[in-house]
C-alpha positions as CSV (number, residue, x, y, z in Angstrom):
1,X,21.6,-20.6,-2.0
2,X,17.9,-22.0,-2.6
3,X,17.8,-25.4,-5.1
4,X,17.4,-24.1,-8.1
5,X,16.4,-26.8,-11.1
6,X,19.0,-27.2,-14.4
7,X,17.8,-24.9,-17.1
8,X,15.9,-22.2,-14.5
9,X,17.2,-18.8,-14.1
10,X,17.5,-17.9,-10.8
11,X,15.7,-14.7,-9.7
12,X,17.7,-13.4,-7.0
13,X,20.8,-12.9,-8.9
14,X,18.7,-10.3,-11.4
15,X,17.7,-7.1,-10.9
16,X,14.4,-6.0,-11.0
17,X,13.4,-7.9,-14.1
18,X,10.9,-6.8,-15.7
19,X,7.4,-9.0,-16.2
20,X,5.9,-7.1,-18.3
21,X,3.0,-6.2,-16.0
22,X,1.3,-2.9,-16.0
23,X,-1.2,-2.7,-12.9
24,X,-3.4,-4.6,-11.0
25,X,-6.6,-3.6,-9.6
26,X,-8.2,-3.8,-6.5
27,X,-11.8,-3.4,-5.4
28,X,-12.1,-1.5,-1.8
29,X,-14.6,0.1,-0.2
30,X,-13.4,2.7,1.2
31,X,-10.9,4.2,-0.8
32,X,-9.8,7.0,0.9
33,X,-8.2,4.8,3.3
34,X,-7.1,2.7,0.6
35,X,-5.4,5.0,-0.9
36,X,-4.3,6.8,2.7
37,X,-2.2,3.0,3.3
38,X,-0.8,2.9,-0.4
39,X,0.6,6.1,0.0
40,X,2.3,5.9,3.9
41,X,3.5,2.4,3.2
42,X,4.5,1.6,-0.1
43,X,5.6,5.5,-1.1
44,X,2.6,5.8,-3.8
45,X,1.3,8.7,-5.6
46,X,-2.4,8.8,-6.9
47,X,-1.1,9.4,-10.8
48,X,-4.7,9.7,-12.0
49,X,-8.6,10.1,-10.4
50,X,-11.7,10.4,-12.2
51,X,-15.3,9.3,-10.9
52,X,-17.0,5.8,-11.7
53,X,-20.4,5.1,-13.0
54,X,-22.7,2.5,-12.3
55,X,-20.8,0.3,-9.1
56,X,-17.7,1.4,-9.4
57,X,-18.0,5.6,-7.0
58,X,-14.2,6.6,-7.9
59,X,-10.7,4.7,-9.4
60,X,-7.4,6.5,-8.9
61,X,-4.3,5.2,-10.1
62,X,-1.4,5.4,-7.6
63,X,2.7,4.4,-8.8
64,X,5.7,4.8,-7.7
65,X,7.6,7.6,-10.1
66,X,10.7,4.8,-10.4
67,X,8.8,2.0,-12.0
68,X,6.4,1.7,-14.8
69,X,4.1,-0.1,-12.2
70,X,0.1,0.8,-10.5
71,X,-1.9,0.2,-8.3
72,X,-5.5,0.8,-9.2
73,X,-7.6,1.4,-6.2
74,X,-12.0,1.0,-7.6
75,X,-13.9,2.0,-4.6
76,X,-17.6,0.8,-5.3
77,X,-20.2,-0.5,-2.3
78,X,-21.2,-3.1,-5.1
79,X,-18.6,-4.9,-6.6
80,X,-16.9,-8.1,-5.4
81,X,-13.0,-8.8,-6.0
82,X,-12.6,-11.9,-7.9
83,X,-11.0,-15.2,-5.6
C-alpha cells in the first residue's frame, strides 16, 4: 500500500473517478497510422472526422463507446505539438 498523506484520497480505491476531462488533442504527422494504432491498441473507434484548413490537414475524434473521453488526432506537416 502506498504511503498516503493525511487528508489525501487513495485514488486506487476509487473506481474510475471522473476528472471532468473530455478530450486530449495530439498533433500527428500520419493520421492513418496514428488512427490504426489507437484502434488496435486502445480499442478506440472514430466518432467524427473532417478535413482541416490552413496548416491542419485532417482531424479525427476517437473514443471508447464506454467512456466520455476522446483522443483527437490533428494531422499537420507544419504544426509542432506544444512542449
